[in-house]
C-alpha positions, -999 to 999 in steps of 0.1 A, spaced: 631 864 619 645 834 638 611 816 635 613 821 597 649 807 596 638 778 618 609 771 594 632 771 564 655 747 582 626 723 591 613 725 556 647 716 541 651 687 565 616 673 558 621 676 521 653 656 522 647 627 546 679 614 563 697 647 559 708 662 592 703 700 596 714 723 623 689 749 636 700 785 633 713 807 661 694 807 694 671 780 681 700 755 683 703 762 720 666 756 728 654 735 698 621 721 712 609 756 721 618 771 687 604 742 667 571 746 687 571 784 682 575 778 645 549 751 640 523 756 668 497 783 673 463 789 688 446 769 660 463 735 667 462 709 694 494 694 708 500 664 730 533 658 748 543 622 755 568 617 783 560 649 801 552 633 835 546 666 854 532 687 826 559 713 828 568 711 791 531 712 780 526 743 802 557 760 787 548 752 751 512 763 756 523 796 770 549 802 743 526 792 714 490 795 727 484 760 713 457 738 729 472 709 750 451 678 743 452 640 742 473 621 716 441 611 698 430 647 693 464 663 686 475 679 654 511 676 667 525 650 690 558 657 707 576 626 720 602 637 746 634 618 745 621 600 714 599 578 736 564 573 723 557 536 729 522 524 723 509 560 722 519 560 685 489 537 679 466 565 690 479 592 667 455 604 640 464 593 605 455 609 572 449 591 540 460 595 503 433 620 496 436 640 529 471 635 543 466 668 563 441 650 585 470 631 602 490 644 631 527 653 628 550 636 653 580 654 666 606 633 682 627 652 707 661 635 711 693 646 729 716 645 699 723 628 665 755 622 648 756 638 613 
């Protein structure tokens, strides 16, 4: 149920760029975990940028069963603390005909003022 509510919140936010949305319930207390649980599964690869000791990658892989991989191979790239630097140049891109071939970048930040 919470995953479904989180998905609806993410969909609303992505369909209205620039609009700030608050995640529902417990998801608001642990947003990265719930966003990952909502979007990742055993069929996708995920890269974590800024996870120096691999703890976040281990946690998310355990919670979602996603495959942890390099930025180049990732379907989802999570930038911790909004820091991605030159790694963004390695992210897969789609094209007009196949936009789904590109990776989704998730910027994890501390807070945003609505």
